[in-house]
N, C-alpha and C positions, 0 to 999 in steps of 0.2 A: 504493500500500500504506500501511497504517496500522501504526505500530510504537510500542511503549512500551519504552524503555530504562530499566532499573531498577537500583537498588542500587549505582551507581558514584559515584565522585567526578568532578565535572564542572568543567572549566576555564572560568570565566565572569568576564570583566572582570578578569583578572589574579589571580583567587583560585580555589582548589579547594573546591567546595561539594558537599555531599551532596544530590542532587536527582535526580528522574526527568525524562525527556525524552519528550514525546509528539510524534510525527512523523506528519503527515497531508498528503497532496497535495504532497509534496516539500518541505514547510517545517516548521519547529518551531512547533507551535501552542500548546504549554504546557510550563511548567517548574514543578516542585513535588514535594514528598514525598508528597502525597496525591492524585495524579492518578488518575482512573478512566479507564482506556483501554478503554472499551467497544468490542468488536469488533477491538481491536488485537492484533497478534502481539507477545507479550511476550518481550523479550530480557533475560535476567537477567545482569548483569555485576558481580556481587558481588565486591568486592576489586579491581576494575579502575578505570582512569582513562579518561575521555572527553575528548578534545581536539578543538578545531576542526581540520578537515583541514589537513594541512601544505601549504605552497606551495614549489615548487622552480622557481626562475627560470632554471635552466640544465640542460637535459637534451638528449640526442641520441637520438631515436627512429628515426633512420636511414631513414625512409620518407617520400617516394619515393627510389628509387635504390639503396638498400643493404639490402634487406629480409632478406638472409641474415645480417646482423648483429643486426637488431631490426626490429620493425614497430610501427605505432601500436597495434595490438591487444596485442602482447606487452609493449610498453613501458608502456602505460597500465595494464594489469593488474598488472604488477610494481610500478608506482607505488602503486596501490591497496593492494597487499600491504605496502608500506612505510609506509602511513598518509597518502599524498599524495592530495589531491583536485584540486589545481591544479598544472599544470606549464607551462613555456614551452620550446618546442622550437627548437633552434638550426638555422641555415640551410645547413649544409654538406651539402647533399642534391643529388640529380640528378633533375629540374632544380632549380637553386638558386632559391629564391623571390625573384627580383629584378624580377618584373613581375606584373601581375594574372593573366596567363595561367599563369605558372609557379606562383604561389602557390595558384591554384585546385586544382592537382593534389593538393597536400598537404591543403588544406581539405576536399576531397571525401572523402579517406581518414579524416581526423579525424571528420567528421560521420557517417561510416559505422561506424567501428571503435572509437573511443575509449570507454572505460568511465569515464573521469574528464574533467575540463575541461582541454582542451589549447589553448594559445595559441601560435601560431607567431611567430617573428621574421621580419621581412623583411631581406634582406641590404642592407648599406650600399652595396656596389658590385656591378656586373654580374658574375655568375659568381664573385663574391668575388675578383676578380683585381686590385682596387685601381686600375683604370684609368678607370672611368666610373661615375658615380653611378647607382644603381638607380632604378626608378620609385617613389620614395618617396611621392609624392603619390597615385598610383594605389592603392598597397597600404595606406596609412595607416589606413583604416577597418577593416582586417581583421588587423592585426598588433599585437602587444603593444608592440614597439619595433623598433629597427634594430640589427643586429649583423653583423659578418663573422666570428663566432667560428669558431675553427679556423685563422684567419689574422689577423694584425694589419694595420691600414691603415698602410702604410709612409710615405705622403706626408702631410706636415702640411697642405699646401694642399688635398688631397683630403678630409682629415678636417674642416678648417675649412668647406669647402663643404657637406659632409654635415651638420655641426652647424647651420649657418645654415638649411638647408632643414628639418631635423628640428625645430628650435625653432619655426619658422613653422607646422608641422603639429601642434604640441602633443604631440610624441612625445619619446622619450629615445634617446640613443645608449648601447648596451651593448657595451663594448669588450673585445676580446681584445687585450691589450697585449703585443706581442712584436716586437722589432727584429731582423729577419732578418739584418742585417749583423753582428750580434754572436753568432750561433749557432755558426758554424764547425763544423758537423757534429755538434754535441753532442746528447746524448740522455738524460743524467741530470744532476743538479746538479753544478756545478763545485765539489766539496767534497772532504772527506777520503776518502769511499768511492771516488769517481772516481779520485783520485790513487793510492790504494792498490791499485786493481784494474785500472789501465790503461784506464779508460774516458774518452771525450771528454765534457767537461762543458759545461753551459749556464750562463752567468754570470747573476747576479741583475740586472745592469744591463739585460739584454735585456728584462726586465719593467718595472723601475721607470723606465727612461729614457723609454719611450713614455707612461707614466702622467704623469710630470712635464711632458712636451710637451703632453699633452691637457688637463692642468689649466690651463695657460696659455691654450689655445684655448677652454676653457669660460669662463674669466674674460673672454675677448674676446667670445664669442658669446652667452653666457647660456644655452646649451643644457643641459638636464638630462642628467646623465652618470653611468653606473654601470660599475664596473670588475669584470670577470669574474675568477674564481679567483685571488685575490691569494695569493701564496706567499712573498714576500720581505719581510724586516724593513724595508728601505728603502722599499718600496711602502707599507707600513702607515704609516710616518712621513710620507711625502709626502701621503698622504690625510688623515692627522690634521691636519697644518698647513693643508691646503687647507680643511678644514672649519672650522678656527678663523678663517679669513679670510672665511667665508661662501660659499665656492664650492658650487654645486649638484651635489654629488658623493655617491654612495654606493658601497658595494662588498660583495662576497661572498668567502667562502673556502669550501673543501671540507672535509668531515669528515676526510679523510686528512691534510690539512695540519695539522690541529689535534692529531692523536694519533700521527702518525708523522713521522720525519725520515730523513735519508739514512743514519743509523746502523742503521735497520731494513731496509735494502735487501738483497735476495737476487738471485742470478743467475737471475732469473725474470721473464718478461714481465708478470706480474700486479703488479709493483711499478713499472711504467713508465707515466707519464702526463705531460701537458703543461699547465701547468708541472710541473716535477719536484718530488719530495720534496726539500726543501732542508735546511739545517742545524738543529741544536737551537735556536740563537739565533733563527732565523726562526720556528720553531714557537712559541717562547715569546713572540715579538713579536705573533704572530697571536692568541694567547690574551689577551695584554694589550690588544690592539685590540678584542677582543670585550668584555672587561670594561669598557673605558672608552667604548664606543660607536663607536669608529672603524670597526670591521668591523660592518656592519649586519645581515648575514644569512648563513646557511649554505645553499649550493646544492651538489647532489651532483656536477655535471658528469658525470652518468651517461653513459658512453661505451662501449657494448658493441662487441665485435669477435668474429669467429669464433675458435674454439679454435686453428685453424692460425695465424691472424694473431698470436695471443698466445703461441705456442709457440717463438718464435725467440730467447729470451733478452733481456737488457736492450738490447743494441745493435740488434737487427733486428726486434723485436716492434713491432706497431703501438702508437701512443700512446693511452692511455685505459683506464679500468677501469669495471667495473660497480659502481653504488653506491646505487641508490635503494631496494633492499630491506634494506640494512644500515645506512642512515644513522642512524635513530633509535636502535636498540639500541647501536650503537657509541658514539654521543655520550652517551647516557644512562649507559652502563656506564663509559666512560672519563672523562667530565667531570662528570656530575651525581653519581653514586654516590661519586666520589672527592672531591667538595666543591669542584671548580674553579669550577663555575657552579651556579646553582639550576635546578630544573625550570622555574620560571617564566621564567627567562632563556632556556632552551632553546626554549620555546614562542615567545617573542618572535623568536628567530633563525630559527625554522622556519615561522612564520605571521605574527605581528603586523607586523614590520618590512617584510617583502615585500609584505604587503597594503597598508600605508600608502604604500609607494614605487611599486608597480606597479599598484595599484588592482584587484587580484584577490584572492580569498580570502574567507573568511567568519568570523563569530563565532558562538558559541552563544548565541542570544537568540531570543525569541518573534518570529516574522515573518521570521527569516532562513532562507535555504536550509539544508536539512538536509545539510550537508557536514561530516562529522565522522569521527573515527576512535577506536577503542577499543583500549587496550593493557593487558595484564597485565604490570605492571612487576616482578612477583616471579618471573616464569617465566624460568628459566635454561636456555640451550641453546647448542649449538655451531653456528657458521655453516658451512653446507654448500652450496657453490655448485651442486651437482647438484640441489638442491631449488629453485633460483631459477626464477621464471617467466620472467625475462629470458632472451633467447637468449645474452647475454654471461655467461660464468661466471668471468671473470678478476677476482679481488679480492685485495688484500693482506691481507684479514681472514679468509681461509680458515682454519678450525680455531679461530678465536677463540671463547672462552666469553663470552657476553653475557647481559644481562638486558633484558627488554622485548619481548614478543611481540605483534604486531598480531592481534587477534581479529576485527575487523570494520572496514570502511571503507564509509561511506555517501555517496553523491553525489546531490543533489537527492532525497533520501529513498529512493533505490534502493540496494540492497546491491551494491557494486562488488567487494568482497572479503569473504570470511568463512572463518575458519580452521575446517576440518572437524573438527579434533580437539577 
């Protein structure tokens, strides 16, 4: 298809410019205010902004194995509705992608059902049990990186071996940092809310301890290393100091950790995720980390569950929330419109930095794939989970009034999402 996108502000090379975009054959063929799109379908986006499609390096699409929670089809369509054109799917699946044979099950579904570009992780260890290294060499050509997300690698020796092999393959370790010996049955942050309401808490050291351990291993092995869903102030500081020493480390945090803390908790499973919402000081440290470049990117950790699994309160509900359809409007409303960060900075956190680190994503330029998304930043609405495309409806942002509605997402010049209104 041939499309002419007109009358919008377009994010190009860090600036917002008034230009039209001509798309033909899946690529951007021309940029300019006086383009003649002969034979093109004209899409008028007056008053809107066009961004390069967002990149989410941390999602759970649950298939194969748990399609009652989410599928590649529903997850990728939800991602498109959120403005995402590239995502990386975590390996806590059945079968776990720990071999070429097991990975192929997921790849076949992606090739058949995904409406955006989906890149799977291979697991670090067989069945994510932490006892034996997966077939890293066999999977290397078909995975974005290696992760045991959902579980932390408990053994330093196991992680060292994985790093040595991963570095030799030119890949990256993407680590869920969690020390099981420090959990003690906890399920929310070990903070004021937990103490006031009689809940068992998860201490911050269970996160930052493994990060500190792995930083030493990265210094020893030279393996590229990325930390998942950073939530604690000590984690931010450990990563900051490691970067100052030249360690090859990057990290992500989630939208919820930037705009919520444990003072926002309610006795409801939609506030339960792992790592948990921590204290106000942790949230402030994450924002400081974004501002000074310690925190490289924002990833949703989109983790859908069934309604029944999220209906059991804070103690017994499953860990994880739905996030990919709400990430941009929440961040734009809570951080950009309030002056905490600029819109340019938000694009860097949702596209540029992930593209540079993970090697996926696109820019808006002639010759580039037409992977882009269009938002009306002035449209105000209330988040209603019942309208989600995702099968997961549990979000702490239910009922929030936000700005920024996705009108269209295009992948390789094809419309993956279009708002019918």
